[in-house]
N, C-alpha and C positions, 0 to 999 in steps of 0.2 A: 973681127967683122966691122969694126969702126961704126957701129950703130948701137944706139942705146934703146933699151926696151922700157925705160922708165922716163917719166917726165910729163909735163902738161900737154905735149904734142901727142901723147898716147891716150889722153883722157877723152871720154865721150861726155860732152855737156849737152843737156837737153834744156831748151828754153821753152817756157809755156806761157800761155795767155789764158787766164781764167781756168787753169788746169788742163788746157788742151795743148799738146805739143805744137810749136810753131811750124814744124815740118808738115803738119797736116792741114793747117789753115792759112798759112802765109804764102803769098806769091813769091816768085824768085826775086823780084825787086825789093819786097819787104824783108826777105831773108838777108839780102845784100846790105840793106840799111841797118839791120840789127848788128851784123858783123862790123860794119863801119863804125857804129856807135861804140861798140866794145873797143875797137882799135883806138878811137879818139880818147876814150877813157884811159886806156893804157898809156897813150902819149902824155896825158896830163899827169898820170902817176909817175912816169919816168922823169918828167920835168921837175916834179916836186922832190922825188927821192934822190935823183942824181944831179940835179941842177944843170941839166943839158937837154937839148931838144933832139929827139930821134928823127930820123928821116922817114917820111911816109910816101911810099911809091904808089901812084894812082893810075898807072897806064891802063891796065886791064879793067880796073874798077870803073873808070870814066866811060868806057865803051859800053858797059852794061847798064848804066844809069840813064834814066830819061832826063830831059832838059830840066824839069822842075827839081828833081833830086840832085842834079849836078849843082844847080844854083844854091840849093839849101846847104849842100856839103861845103861849097866854097865860102858861104857866109859864116858857117861854123869855124872853118879853118882860119878865116880872116880875123876872127875874134881871139883865137888862141895864140 
């Protein structure tokens, strides 16, 4: 089949704020920012663990963020 049924890509992770699932209270933009934050943390982890910098592709992400969040994202990326 060339497909695995195990691994983190098969896990369902639920993020909550004050015990309420983010899917119920966050806007699409807020959900996107949460996912970006996780990806940025993973990049830092890979940098420390492997001593190399992974590639972050932002083409679709940038079209979904408003101007303020794009500026915030690039400020964070500039620091890393």
